[in-house]
TORFIVO-86425 format. One record per residue: x, y, z of N, C-alpha, C in turn; residue in three letters. Coordinates in pm, whole numbers, padded with zeros to 5 digits, always signed. Example, Ala and Ser with C-alpha at 12.3 -4.5 7.8 and 13.67 -1.06 7.14 Angstrom:
# residues 2
+01319-00569+00780+01230-00450+00780+01320-00330+00780ALA
+01285-00225+00708+01367-00106+00714+01290+00003+00787SER
END
This chain:
# residues 428
+00085-00116-00003+00036-00003-00031+00086+00135-00002UNK
+00076+00235-00124+00148+00333-00090+00109+00414+00031UNK
+00229+00518+00080+00217+00583+00202+00215+00749+00166UNK
+00107+00792+00152+00168+00919+00193+00123+00994+00352UNK
+00262+01094+00351+00272+01101+00504+00281+01271+00449UNK
+00177+01322+00578+00156+01432+00560+00218+01503+00694UNK
+00372+01626+00701+00389+01654+00791+00359+01819+00843UNK
+00273+01844+00910+00260+01966+00977+00348+02019+01054UNK
+00436+02108+01041+00556+02187+01090+00638+02129+01085UNK
+00670+02090+00952+00815+02030+00885+00927+02118+00868UNK
+00928+02234+00881+01016+02323+00923+01103+02293+01030UNK
+01005+02284+01115+01024+02294+01310+01194+02252+01383UNK
+01192+02176+01495+01311+02176+01523+01267+01978+01512UNK
+01165+01922+01557+01200+01785+01595+01203+01735+01441UNK
+01115+01815+01374+01106+01794+01209+01277+01760+01130UNK
+01305+01878+01202+01487+01917+01105+01573+01742+01224UNK
+01551+01791+01321+01636+01717+01401+01627+01557+01417UNK
+01466+01530+01398+01496+01333+01433+01355+01301+01300UNK
+01272+01389+01263+01203+01323+01121+01243+01320+00997UNK
+01329+01425+00980+01380+01414+00837+01497+01319+00812UNK
+01600+01325+00896+01670+01219+00934+01629+01083+00924UNK
+01534+01080+01018+01513+00945+01033+01423+00866+00854UNK
+01384+01011+00795+01307+00924+00700+01366+00883+00528UNK
+01522+00968+00574+01617+00957+00519+01718+00815+00504UNK
+01691+00739+00643+01765+00636+00682+01637+00545+00654UNK
+01518+00579+00660+01444+00480+00594+01460+00405+00508UNK
+01435+00532+00345+01458+00521+00245+01614+00447+00197UNK
+01668+00444+00284+01856+00409+00235+01833+00290+00286UNK
+01756+00255+00320+01753+00104+00401+01636+00036+00292UNK
+01608+00103+00149+01520+00044+00073+01347+00022+00152UNK
+01340+00077+00172+01226+00077+00243+01080+00174+00216UNK
+00950+00114+00129+00914+00176+00180+00927+00262-00004UNK
+00953+00244-00081+01029+00323-00211+00941+00392-00287UNK
+00775+00360-00223+00694+00480-00332+00660+00521-00175UNK
+00653+00540-00106+00667+00683+00003+00646+00803-00061UNK
+00554+00918-00057+00541+01051-00077+00509+01190+00057UNK
+00563+01216+00063+00611+01335+00187+00567+01487+00152UNK
+00481+01495+00216+00419+01632+00177+00439+01750+00313UNK
+00480+01848+00268+00559+01884+00436+00457+02011+00417UNK
+00367+02031+00561+00253+02180+00530+00332+02278+00605UNK
+00376+02399+00559+00401+02565+00644+00345+02642+00575UNK
+00352+02769+00669+00278+02886+00682+00291+02930+00481UNK
+00407+02903+00433+00531+02936+00375+00621+03012+00313UNK
+00679+03064+00254+00805+03119+00272+00946+03040+00332UNK
+00882+02871+00274+01025+02789+00287+01043+02739+00179UNK
+01172+02682+00183+01262+02656+00052+01321+02533+00081UNK
+01269+02424+00018+01285+02287-00043+01388+02288-00019UNK
+01518+02351-00061+01648+02324-00069+01691+02337+00061UNK
+01693+02435+00111+01710+02474+00219+01688+02397+00336UNK
+01558+02349+00343+01514+02226+00467+01602+02129+00442UNK
+01603+02061+00310+01619+01923+00308+01806+01918+00300UNK
+01829+02011+00267+02008+02020+00211+02017+01902+00067UNK
+02154+01882+00093+02155+01747-00022+02161+01606-00022UNK
+02004+01606+00030+01940+01428+00036+01875+01446-00078UNK
+01941+01393-00158+01793+01324-00305+01773+01230-00281UNK
+01748+01124-00141+01652+01056-00142+01523+01128-00100UNK
+01529+01218-00015+01404+01310+00030+01368+01370-00044UNK
+01447+01481-00080+01431+01590-00209+01304+01499-00360UNK
+01322+01414-00403+01315+01348-00481+01141+01317-00456UNK
+01139+01253-00368+00957+01282-00329+00910+01337-00190UNK
+00987+01475-00162+00913+01548-00088+00867+01731-00210UNK
+00769+01760-00129+00667+01860-00138+00664+01977-00020UNK
+00569+02053-00059+00570+02107+00062+00420+02198+00007UNK
+00363+02220+00080+00210+02241+00034+00206+02368+00141UNK
+00184+02568+00084+00135+02633+00186+00024+02687+00220UNK
-00006+02728+00381-00095+02722+00372-00167+02776+00535UNK
-00273+02840+00528-00300+02909+00649-00388+02760+00772UNK
-00360+02799+00865-00345+02620+00930-00494+02683+01011UNK
-00485+02767+01001-00662+02797+01123-00750+02792+01019UNK
-00756+02802+00917-00851+02828+00795-00907+02688+00753UNK
-01041+02684+00752-01144+02519+00689-01107+02536+00560UNK
-01109+02622+00456-01097+02631+00315-00988+02577+00284UNK
-00864+02587+00377-00735+02575+00359-00750+02405+00335UNK
-00790+02313+00439-00775+02216+00458-00851+02135+00330UNK
-00947+02193+00246-01026+02141+00222-00923+02138+00036UNK
-00840+02275+00047-00746+02268-00075-00644+02149-00088UNK
-00615+02184+00092-00537+02071+00105-00555+01916+00080UNK
-00713+01875+00099-00737+01752+00045-00768+01690-00057UNK
-00758+01840-00153-00787+01813-00291-00627+01799-00326UNK
-00556+01803-00301-00359+01857-00301-00342+01706-00336UNK
-00408+01655-00140-00323+01517-00145-00342+01392-00235UNK
-00530+01414-00263-00553+01344-00354-00585+01185-00353UNK
-00578+01141-00212-00548+00940-00169-00670+00920-00247UNK
-00612+00833-00287-00665+00657-00355-00759+00608-00298UNK
-00837+00479-00286-00889+00436-00174-00738+00345-00136UNK
-00685+00254-00212-00598+00220-00231-00448+00232-00143UNK
-00446+00366-00084-00370+00434-00083-00362+00481+00100UNK
-00258+00541+00190-00326+00582+00331-00261+00657+00358UNK
-00290+00744+00457-00283+00875+00464-00192+00890+00624UNK
-00065+00929+00663-00019+00955+00784-00002+01078+00789UNK
-00122+01165+00906-00042+01292+00928+00000+01285+01071UNK
+00107+01363+01050+00197+01396+01172+00172+01487+01218UNK
+00173+01499+01338+00087+01661+01374+00297+01724+01498UNK
+00352+01761+01449+00494+01794+01489+00493+01972+01514UNK
+00352+01985+01575+00357+02140+01621+00348+02146+01759UNK
+00375+02283+01805+00313+02296+01948+00211+02245+02021UNK
+00199+02189+02118+00066+02112+02204-00041+02225+02179UNK
-00026+02381+02191-00170+02470+02191-00207+02472+02032UNK
-00161+02458+01898-00202+02396+01772-00277+02263+01755UNK
-00198+02191+01854-00349+02028+01835-00483+02035+01793UNK
-00508+02104+01893-00631+02089+01920-00719+02146+01804UNK
-00709+02288+01768-00731+02306+01617-00716+02211+01442UNK
-00574+02217+01459-00573+02141+01347-00640+01993+01331UNK
-00647+01912+01487-00777+01812+01434-00883+01844+01423UNK
-00901+01924+01502-01079+02031+01456-01122+02041+01313UNK
-01012+02131+01245-01023+02162+01080-01007+02038+00967UNK
-00881+01960+01050-00834+01805+00963-01031+01706+00967UNK
-01057+01757+01072-01224+01648+01127-01294+01717+00988UNK
-01341+01830+01004-01378+01914+00935-01421+01894+00797UNK
-01304+01889+00752-01249+01876+00597-01221+01748+00524UNK
-01279+01688+00646-01297+01476+00533-01203+01416+00612UNK
-01062+01509+00627-00935+01411+00623-00889+01327+00748UNK
-01034+01267+00746-01030+01157+00873-01066+00994+00839UNK
-01056+01010+00725-01110+00884+00642-01006+00762+00711UNK
-01116+00629+00702-01013+00497+00715-00910+00435+00676UNK
-00893+00518+00666-00752+00522+00537-00674+00629+00592UNK
-00705+00707+00713-00587+00791+00704-00538+00750+00847UNK
-00440+00821+00928-00361+00775+01054-00326+00887+01114UNK
-00382+00894+01215-00296+01042+01253-00170+00990+01413UNK
-00094+01084+01372+00067+01017+01450+00046+01144+01568UNK
+00106+01175+01690+00051+01293+01768+00193+01327+01867UNK
+00199+01362+01904+00314+01473+01948+00310+01411+02134UNK
+00395+01400+02199+00343+01426+02339+00343+01566+02379UNK
+00336+01699+02504+00266+01609+02609+00091+01585+02599UNK
+00030+01482+02622-00069+01414+02576-00139+01475+02722UNK
-00182+01614+02722-00253+01673+02809-00141+01733+02936UNK
-00175+01784+03018-00089+01872+03135-00108+01807+03306UNK
-00259+01728+03279-00250+01690+03404-00404+01559+03360UNK
-00416+01548+03461-00550+01400+03440-00676+01481+03383UNK
-00730+01608+03384-00854+01629+03335-00816+01693+03209UNK
-00702+01768+03160-00676+01787+03017-00670+01681+02958UNK
-00543+01564+02993-00564+01428+02944-00722+01419+02884UNK
-00784+01380+02964-00941+01371+02960-00996+01447+02830UNK
-00994+01550+02828-01019+01667+02762-00990+01631+02585UNK
-00905+01608+02612-00800+01583+02483-00840+01440+02445UNK
-00833+01353+02541-00854+01245+02429-01040+01262+02366UNK
-01152+01312+02432-01291+01322+02413-01301+01429+02296UNK
-01169+01548+02245-01128+01592+02144-01131+01510+02022UNK
-00993+01462+02041-00942+01350+01937-01078+01252+01834UNK
-01083+01180+02021-01238+01065+01983-01325+01114+01882UNK
-01363+01258+01862-01468+01310+01858-01489+01312+01698UNK
-01288+01318+01578-01296+01325+01512-01267+01185+01455UNK
-01107+01105+01528-01101+01012+01448-01087+00871+01530UNK
-01098+00806+01484-01142+00632+01569-00974+00668+01606UNK
-01000+00622+01722-00922+00587+01823-00775+00473+01792UNK
-00844+00347+01734-00795+00252+01659-00668+00329+01572UNK
-00671+00458+01481-00591+00531+01394-00515+00670+01457UNK
-00517+00627+01585-00447+00709+01663-00331+00655+01739UNK
-00221+00761+01706-00057+00654+01692+00029+00773+01786UNK
+00000+00755+01947+00065+00871+02058+00211+00808+02089UNK
+00308+00908+02026+00436+00877+02005+00483+00894+02124UNK
+00566+00798+02225+00656+00827+02341+00783+00763+02277UNK
+00865+00819+02200+00961+00790+02152+01079+00629+02227UNK
+01040+00681+02351+01147+00595+02474+01065+00464+02430UNK
+00983+00446+02374+00915+00263+02384+00949+00240+02261UNK
+01052+00312+02162+01076+00237+02016+01215+00231+02058UNK
+01319+00276+02121+01410+00257+02165+01469+00117+02198UNK
+01574+00059+02114+01643-00068+02121+01590-00081+02209UNK
+01655-00064+02313+01617-00143+02480+01508-00155+02552UNK
+01451-00020+02502+01301-00036+02569+01206-00166+02484UNK
+01251-00215+02381+01147-00352+02359+01253-00431+02377UNK
+01362-00435+02398+01498-00572+02451+01439-00594+02606UNK
+01258-00482+02648+01275-00556+02783+01195-00670+02829UNK
+01085-00643+02710+00991-00744+02664+01030-00868+02621UNK
+01117-00862+02526+01202-01012+02499+01336-01046+02614UNK
+01380-00981+02658+01527-01012+02780+01390-01087+02858UNK
+01273-01018+02886+01182-01119+03021+01129-01245+02971UNK
+01079-01225+02866+00982-01349+02766+01118-01450+02718UNK
+01229-01441+02715+01342-01515+02702+01441-01584+02759UNK
+01407-01536+02886+01493-01588+02927+01454-01682+03102UNK
+01422-01801+03096+01387-01853+03213+01459-01814+03346UNK
+01561-01755+03351+01660-01756+03502+01509-01650+03542UNK
+01500-01553+03467+01445-01389+03501+01292-01421+03519UNK
+01240-01488+03448+01113-01527+03490+01039-01579+03622UNK
+01137-01654+03690+01117-01734+03810+01115-01628+03898UNK
+01218-01500+03891+01221-01450+04049+01191-01285+03979UNK
+01103-01283+03897+01040-01125+03881+00962-01133+03941UNK
+00962-01066+04092+00857-01052+04144+00886-01002+04315UNK
+00803-01003+04396+00829-00953+04564+00895-01066+04622UNK
+00899-01183+04555+01007-01317+04691+01129-01249+04682UNK
+01130-01193+04545+01310-01188+04530+01367-01092+04497UNK
+01264-00956+04511+01284-00824+04447+01229-00712+04563UNK
+01330-00625+04594+01368-00541+04718+01299-00425+04687UNK
+01357-00373+04573+01296-00214+04506+01301-00219+04367UNK
+01268-00145+04299+01279-00092+04167+01315+00067+04147UNK
+01384+00091+04037+01433+00244+04024+01429+00270+03894UNK
+01408+00368+03824+01386+00399+03714+01464+00551+03669UNK
+01533+00559+03647+01631+00713+03637+01686+00768+03481UNK
+01584+00861+03455+01673+00887+03372+01709+01057+03385UNK
+01864+01134+03400+01938+01181+03422+02009+01267+03308UNK
+02011+01390+03288+02055+01481+03204+02167+01527+03261UNK
+02282+01599+03203+02386+01673+03202+02382+01788+03204UNK
+02284+01794+03102+02225+01993+02988+02132+02034+03154UNK
+02105+02094+03105+02002+02171+03141+01912+02213+03103UNK
+01844+02341+03040+01744+02359+02954+01740+02383+02840UNK
+01834+02382+02764+01945+02466+02675+01851+02525+02573UNK
+01787+02695+02644+01721+02732+02571+01554+02740+02548UNK
+01507+02599+02613+01383+02570+02616+01337+02653+02727UNK
+01362+02735+02765+01294+02819+02907+01129+02855+02894UNK
+01046+02906+02776+00901+02888+02778+00861+02791+02778UNK
+00925+02663+02723+00837+02543+02716+00855+02535+02822UNK
+00971+02479+02934+01018+02429+03080+00927+02475+03137UNK
+00881+02608+03157+00804+02684+03238+00681+02613+03246UNK
+00643+02576+03120+00501+02501+03108+00456+02376+03200UNK
+00558+02302+03145+00563+02192+03178+00675+02107+03328UNK
+00755+02129+03350+00896+02077+03453+00897+01928+03406UNK
+01000+01886+03467+01053+01769+03477+00990+01613+03481UNK
+00819+01653+03571+00710+01538+03589+00665+01552+03481UNK
+00592+01636+03408+00573+01659+03252+00618+01617+03160UNK
+00716+01615+03203+00817+01605+03014+00876+01487+03057UNK
+00929+01439+03155+01019+01304+03108+00917+01177+03225UNK
+00859+01266+03359+00856+01157+03433+00687+01062+03384UNK
+00613+01109+03362+00472+01090+03372+00470+01015+03249UNK
+00544+01067+03108+00522+00951+03000+00612+00844+02995UNK
+00785+00862+03003+00853+00843+02941+00903+00730+03099UNK
+00905+00708+03199+00956+00665+03295+00799+00607+03287UNK
+00722+00633+03321+00582+00581+03324+00591+00424+03268UNK
+00593+00461+03151+00621+00331+03037+00751+00234+03072UNK
+00829+00302+03139+00908+00182+03085+00918+00129+03248UNK
+00808+00172+03361+00783+00107+03443+00710-00023+03433UNK
+00624+00064+03352+00509-00061+03301+00522-00162+03239UNK
+00646-00170+03192+00780-00316+03079+00771-00364+03177UNK
+00849-00338+03278+00921-00405+03404+00790-00520+03434UNK
+00656-00384+03466+00568-00479+03554+00484-00567+03503UNK
+00447-00567+03381+00336-00590+03338+00384-00764+03318UNK
+00235-00845+03260+00249-00981+03312+00318-01037+03146UNK
+00398-01120+03158+00475-01144+03007+00413-01273+03001UNK
+00306-01296+02952+00194-01461+02911+00360-01541+02827UNK
+00300-01685+02826+00366-01826+02844+00497-01777+02640UNK
+00392-01716+02574+00439-01689+02454+00396-01535+02431UNK
+00498-01460+02413+00541-01313+02390+00418-01264+02258UNK
+00323-01184+02206+00264-01156+02085+00223-00994+02122UNK
+00372-00934+02053+00423-00772+02095+00247-00673+02061UNK
+00151-00762+02008+00069-00704+01973-00044-00653+02132UNK
+00009-00769+02232-00061-00767+02330+00000-00650+02422UNK
+00094-00661+02405+00167-00551+02505+00112-00407+02601UNK
+00029-00283+02468+00001-00148+02527-00123-00232+02563UNK
-00161-00334+02607-00299-00377+02711-00233-00439+02795UNK
-00089-00491+02836-00074-00559+02929-00001-00455+03018UNK
+00045-00315+02925+00121-00181+03001+00017-00131+03098UNK
-00129-00090+03040-00205-00098+03076-00276-00177+03254UNK
-00227-00293+03211-00305-00326+03309-00169-00319+03468UNK
-00053-00318+03421+00016-00275+03503+00016-00171+03573UNK
+00029-00027+03474-00052+00108+03506-00206+00127+03615UNK
-00243+00052+03554-00378+00118+03668-00350+00026+03794UNK
-00292-00095+03810-00261-00163+03959-00198-00082+04060UNK
-00120+00029+03999-00045+00149+04024-00177+00222+04166UNK
-00089+00238+04234-00201+00310+04344-00126+00483+04295UNK
-00242+00584+04372-00204+00693+04346-00048+00793+04416UNK
+00029+00823+04396+00135+00856+04416+00092+00951+04555UNK
+00225+00913+04656+00203+01026+04794+00302+01121+04781UNK
+00235+01201+04794+00291+01407+04786+00432+01357+04899UNK
+00390+01274+04999+00498+01323+05099+00632+01221+05076UNK
+00629+01153+04977+00782+01050+04938+00815+01124+04801UNK
+00770+01240+04741+00763+01320+04610+00871+01403+04649UNK
+00999+01431+04593+01068+01514+04567+01078+01621+04488UNK
+01076+01744+04481+01142+01860+04385+01228+01946+04378UNK
+01258+01946+04259+01388+02044+04324+01387+02157+04217UNK
+01541+02272+04196+01551+02362+04101+01705+02323+04080UNK
+01760+02349+03955+01909+02351+03952+01896+02535+03994UNK
+02066+02591+04081+02088+02706+04053+02094+02750+03955UNK
+02038+02886+03953+02017+02933+03832+01928+02973+03720UNK
+01796+02859+03703+01669+02786+03654+01610+02960+03629UNK
+01632+02984+03777+01494+03126+03732+01594+03230+03701UNK
+01669+03269+03741+01730+03392+03645+01744+03372+03493UNK
+01740+03182+03448+01782+03118+03284+01643+03160+03244UNK
+01517+03183+03294+01405+03185+03236+01352+03301+03271UNK
+01458+03394+03315+01381+03546+03354+01257+03520+03469UNK
+01272+03430+03556+01133+03426+03662+01215+03445+03797UNK
+01202+03495+03804+01272+03540+03971+01171+03425+04056UNK
+01063+03392+04079+00986+03329+04142+00937+03212+04127UNK
+00980+03168+03992+00981+03004+03953+00946+02879+04047UNK
+00869+02825+04044+00840+02722+04135+00863+02556+04026UNK
+00921+02589+03898+00923+02452+03833+00999+02404+03883UNK
+01006+02250+03884+01083+02156+03857+01172+02121+03784UNK
+01333+02120+03755+01420+02069+03690+01442+01973+03755UNK
+01378+01889+03846+01451+01746+03903+01284+01689+03992UNK
+01299+01567+03971+01166+01517+04072+01213+01376+04051UNK
+01167+01300+04241+01094+01186+04246+01046+01165+04302UNK
+00951+01046+04253+00825+00977+04350+00866+00881+04360UNK
+00784+00799+04455+00811+00682+04508+00607+00622+04512UNK
+00661+00542+04417+00490+00461+04336+00529+00261+04408UNK
+00397+00261+04446+00347+00100+04499+00224+00044+04391UNK
+00243-00071+04388+00146-00162+04313+00051-00256+04429UNK
-00059-00252+04368-00167-00314+04440-00143-00498+04342UNK
-00051-00532+04250-00087-00673+04188+00013-00731+04302UNK
-00030-00831+04373-00002-00907+04442+00215-00984+04468UNK
+00237-00971+04282+00354-01017+04247+00456-00906+04284UNK
+00396-00782+04331+00464-00670+04360+00392-00561+04458UNK
+00356-00617+04589+00284-00581+04611+00447-00541+04751UNK
+00440-00462+04797+00602-00430+04893+00685-00390+04860UNK
+00706-00386+04710+00812-00337+04639+00816-00217+04577UNK
+00926-00143+04682+00921+00056+04637+00939+00060+04488UNK
+00912+00119+04421+00904+00179+04261+00925+00324+04273UNK
+01051+00334+04257+01131+00507+04242+01173+00522+04100UNK
+01066+00679+04057+01130+00746+03918+01159+00835+03968UNK
+01262+00900+03901+01383+00992+03944+01418+01011+03761UNK
+01428+01184+03760+01449+01232+03669+01509+01347+03668UNK
+01622+01456+03601+01639+01561+03600+01721+01605+03573UNK
+01774+01751+03532+01864+01781+03438+01942+01898+03566UNK
+02079+01877+03434+02230+02015+03497+02233+01884+03613UNK
+02216+01759+03596+02320+01637+03682+02483+01600+03691UNK
+02511+01485+03747+02652+01503+03724+02652+01382+03539UNK
+02570+01283+03563+02570+01198+03482+02454+01179+03361UNK
+02468+01189+03186+02381+01171+03145+02344+00976+03096UNK
+02227+00918+03176+02157+00768+03195+02014+00786+03201UNK
+01987+00710+03128+01855+00641+03173+01893+00495+03124UNK
+01809+00433+03274+01804+00362+03301+01749+00234+03431UNK
+01727+00165+03400+01600+00027+03567+01739-00051+03584UNK
+01738-00006+03726+01761-00133+03838+01667-00157+03900UNK
+01743-00331+03911+01638-00398+03978+01706-00489+04099UNK
+01665-00445+04178+01792-00460+04322+01667-00621+04398UNK
+01768-00667+04410+01753-00849+04439+01751-00863+04591UNK
+01724-00957+04659+01730-00914+04820+01898-00999+04849UNK
+01929-00986+04946+02022-01016+04956+02053-01139+05108UNK
+02057-01223+05095+02072-01343+05271+02233-01265+05314UNK
+02287-01215+05282+02407-01131+05337+02442-00997+05279UNK
+02476-00877+05378+02523-00749+05287+02642-00782+05186UNK
+02724-00866+05236+02836-00871+05131+02784-00907+04981UNK
+02645-00949+04948+02640-00956+04848+02643-00922+04719UNK
+02683-00952+04629+02606-00813+04452+02506-00858+04419UNK
+02414-00759+04377+02198-00829+04401+02160-00728+04305UNK
+02263-00652+04235+02171-00557+04099+02192-00591+03961UNK
+02083-00578+03907+02011-00605+03744+02055-00497+03683UNK
+02094-00458+03620+02070-00262+03542+02032-00285+03421UNK
+01907-00266+03349+01875-00206+03192+01899-00131+03134UNK
+01987-00102+03067+02031+00075+02993+01996+00068+02910UNK
+01901+00183+02938+01837+00249+02762+01962+00317+02687UNK
+02033+00379+02742+02054+00486+02660+02177+00570+02749UNK
+02312+00600+02771+02366+00546+02666+02419+00389+02646UNK
+02474+00352+02547+02560+00247+02558+02429+00077+02622UNK
+02377+00086+02574+02234+00020+02569+02279-00143+02571UNK
+02212-00196+02700+02208-00311+02744+02201-00342+02820UNK
+02246-00466+02878+02202-00533+03032+02318-00554+03102UNK
+02298-00531+03260+02441-00561+03330+02421-00615+03467UNK
+02447-00752+03508+02470-00771+03609+02563-00785+03674UNK
+02527-00703+03793+02655-00769+03927+02694-00826+03959UNK
+02773-00900+03967+02850-00996+04048+02930-00988+04188UNK
+02964-01121+04247+03066-01047+04331+03126-01182+04281UNK
+03288-01170+04239+03399-01324+04214+03505-01305+04311UNK
+03577-01414+04296+03685-01441+04360+03782-01323+04318UNK
+03865-01263+04370+03981-01164+04333+04095-01291+04323UNK
+04140-01233+04154+04249-01319+04115+04375-01281+04259UNK
+04409-01440+04253+04569-01433+04344+04556-01583+04476UNK
+04635-01534+04555+04608-01648+04626+04509-01618+04784UNK
+04481-01517+04791+04398-01481+04875+04286-01497+04912UNK
+04176-01515+04952+04063-01567+04937+03954-01438+04961UNK
+03966-01378+04871+03912-01213+04877+03837-01206+04755UNK
+03701-01110+04740+03620-01119+04686+03608-00966+04661UNK
+03548-00982+04501+03566-00807+04384+03445-00847+04341UNK
+03375-00694+04341+03262-00696+04231+03332-00711+04116UNK
+03265-00750+04008+03297-00813+03850+03078-00770+03821UNK
+03132-00752+03660+03007-00760+03569+03009-00793+03485UNK
+02883-00892+03457+02858-00938+03340+02728-00881+03267UNK
+02749-00873+03136+02687-00772+03047+02691-00807+02906UNK
+02537-00764+02883+02480-00786+02760+02506-00635+02668UNK
+02572-00679+02526+02542-00457+02440+02581-00512+02331UNK
+02556-00452+02278+02570-00471+02084+02667-00434+02092UNK
+02743-00498+02001+02816-00502+01884+02829-00372+01865UNK
+03010-00344+01874+02995-00154+01870+02998-00182+01645UNK
+02965-00273+01609+02925-00208+01462+02855-00248+01403UNK
+02747-00240+01550+02594-00271+01512+02494-00140+01502UNK
+02404-00139+01346+02333-00006+01347+02216-00011+01424UNK
+02169+00035+01488+02069+00023+01589+01973+00151+01535UNK
+01828+00103+01439+01745+00186+01445+01711+00305+01490UNK
+01708+00416+01483+01658+00540+01600+01497+00508+01579UNK
+01491+00585+01769+01369+00565+01766+01283+00610+01681UNK
+01282+00758+01623+01152+00776+01511+01196+00660+01374UNK
+01290+00614+01352+01283+00508+01243+01180+00427+01240UNK
+01195+00343+01374+01090+00265+01434+00929+00323+01395UNK
+00970+00400+01498+00770+00531+01536+00702+00481+01388UNK
+00757+00567+01247+00750+00582+01119+00744+00427+01054UNK
+00829+00354+01092+00789+00236+01042+00727+00130+01099UNK
+00672+00166+01187+00565+00070+01225+00454+00132+01238UNK
+00422+00262+01200+00324+00321+01194+00244+00310+01056UNK
+00337+00293+00952+00306+00272+00822+00246+00148+00847UNK
+00328+00019+00891+00290-00111+00902+00151-00127+01025UNK
+00138-00043+01053-00040-00059+01133+00018-00149+01273UNK
+00150-00130+01264+00179-00173+01416+00173-00095+01541UNK
+00149-00114+01695+00116+00013+01786+00139-00033+01887UNK
+00252-00168+01922+00310-00240+02019+00362-00095+02090UNK
+00443-00002+02001+00540+00068+02043+00513+00213+02008UNK
+00341+00219+02065+00272+00381+02105+00220+00376+02231UNK
+00146+00507+02318+00076+00490+02432-00013+00507+02393UNK
-00114+00437+02419-00317+00365+02455-00325+00525+02490UNK
-00450+00561+02461-00493+00682+02538-00553+00627+02712UNK
-00577+00506+02684-00590+00414+02876-00450+00423+02939UNK
-00380+00451+02870-00231+00422+02948-00143+00594+02993UNK
-00217+00663+02891-00186+00821+02958-00290+00841+03042UNK
-00409+00807+03034-00536+00835+03182-00494+00790+03283UNK
-00414+00650+03289-00388+00560+03418-00268+00652+03443UNK
-00180+00668+03366-00084+00760+03440-00039+00909+03492UNK
-00168+00990+03433-00209+01092+03498-00282+01067+03657UNK
-00359+00981+03679-00459+00938+03740-00352+00872+03905UNK
-00197+00854+03840-00137+00816+03936-00073+00905+04028UNK
-00011+01025+03872+00070+01075+03962-00030+01289+04035UNK
-00171+01294+03953-00207+01351+03971-00242+01393+04180UNK
-00220+01261+04229-00216+01337+04384-00050+01452+04399UNK
+00033+01424+04308+00199+01500+04355+00125+01648+04322UNK
+00065+01683+04187+00042+01776+04102-00032+01809+04200UNK
-00149+01791+04282-00253+01870+04349-00206+01939+04453UNK
-00074+01868+04516-00023+01912+04677+00075+01989+04582UNK
+00139+02024+04467+00227+02128+04431+00156+02200+04435UNK
-00013+02209+04369+00017+02373+04401-00045+02427+04459UNK
-00022+02343+04591-00007+02442+04738+00104+02526+04781UNK
+00153+02590+04831+00181+02726+04837+00345+02698+04895UNK
+00286+02552+05021+00373+02516+05154+00407+02427+05085UNK
+00444+02406+04961+00502+02220+04892+00679+02287+04889UNK
+00752+02189+04959+00850+02279+04910+00972+02296+04838UNK
+01051+02333+04807+01110+02290+04639+01273+02319+04651UNK
+01367+02243+04684+01507+02234+04729+01549+02327+04543UNK
+01644+02367+04619+01755+02412+04523+01896+02305+04522UNK
+01977+02284+04440+02066+02177+04436+02143+02244+04309UNK
+02273+02218+04329+02381+02289+04250+02402+02197+04086UNK
+02446+02281+03976+02468+02181+03927+02544+02069+03913UNK
+02532+01978+03834+02651+01874+03829+02586+01778+03933UNK
+02462+01779+04073+02523+01721+04158+02429+01605+04126UNK
+02453+01514+04254+02397+01388+04222+02274+01353+04267UNK
+02223+01213+04224+02061+01175+04277+02052+01152+04398UNK
+02175+01068+04409+02195+01064+04563+02222+01195+04699UNK
+02295+01296+04620+02293+01430+04696+02212+01431+04716UNK
+02102+01529+04608+01961+01564+04615+01888+01505+04699UNK
+01897+01348+04719+01729+01306+04772+01807+01272+04931UNK
+01910+01330+04928+01957+01327+05055+01940+01470+05150UNK
+01961+01568+05040+01874+01693+05103+01802+01725+05122UNK
+01706+01654+05063+01558+01635+05090+01513+01591+05207UNK
+01588+01470+05267+01590+01411+05416+01628+01512+05498UNK
+01696+01615+05509+01791+01624+05590+01694+01784+05612UNK
END
């Protein structure tokens, strides 16, 4: 089936950094050779300047100038696309969140929501539970939910996909993946950079909304979800939703919010309460996970850049090694901490690491390549369902409500601080 890909916001930062390079790589791998790309702009955009020296994209990309706030322009767009019954249309909204609602409405009113049309939406999917519900209802009024693809690119990272494969394909771990063997689970995403000029965006979101609510909650769901005897990738969104629905509402007293030194000046808002660091502790009512603390932590301007899941196992004595690490980025792979005898004459122990990682020459698809390929092929396992979005907000809403209270503390931490130091500061 021929695909026509319609990109709203083709000249934007996300399109230039991620979408266009991903499309170039897909085409170079001889995928979807008949795909046609139509970029929507407000006019004045030069195709050569946008695409540069990329003949793969140049030969199949065109630009369509329009006023994105006028219904008659969408009628003109529909005629320009001229979608045939044997073709499919992917509409990718790479636009600011404030523009999404109106574009969805006008697409529907112009009848660009037929059964062979798919809608790809970028996060954020709301800013709290109420807005997420409103957004779902609005999109549902124009597009069948089965044809809506909500993108969380973390789910498309190779190692994130490998979590399910790792759990399903290795008997060793299936027997100990429960509260009888595991003491706690940590999902961590730390960055060395600050907000990097995204002050306006960050003031409207903060670390909880930007990373924790979507990316980290989805990774946690992959760890907690039930893995049936025969793994069916199509069932994964349902299994993730079950795991998220079993989580209790977050306890605000166990949440930590903090801001790196200099942030308020950077965004020109001396009284800013926007968090650049957040930690929450969750609990599940699933009998397999009852009593296991689930910690989610993310922050900017920290000492290291890393995204990983740490599974800590119960010890029979203090000297034992007990950690399994699923590393999402960088250096994607799996690492098991071991205690082994130190080489030599003495009977001494030392820590060692048993690790799986991809060969250095392995070419891993970029997350956005995987997102686009799966959307074209109608595979939804790497996309977030509306139920997952609402379940995640439901869990975190108590923290957001508490933060609306003026007496909720906001810690300040120095740049390049460690997560341990910030959490220690919150307790002291």
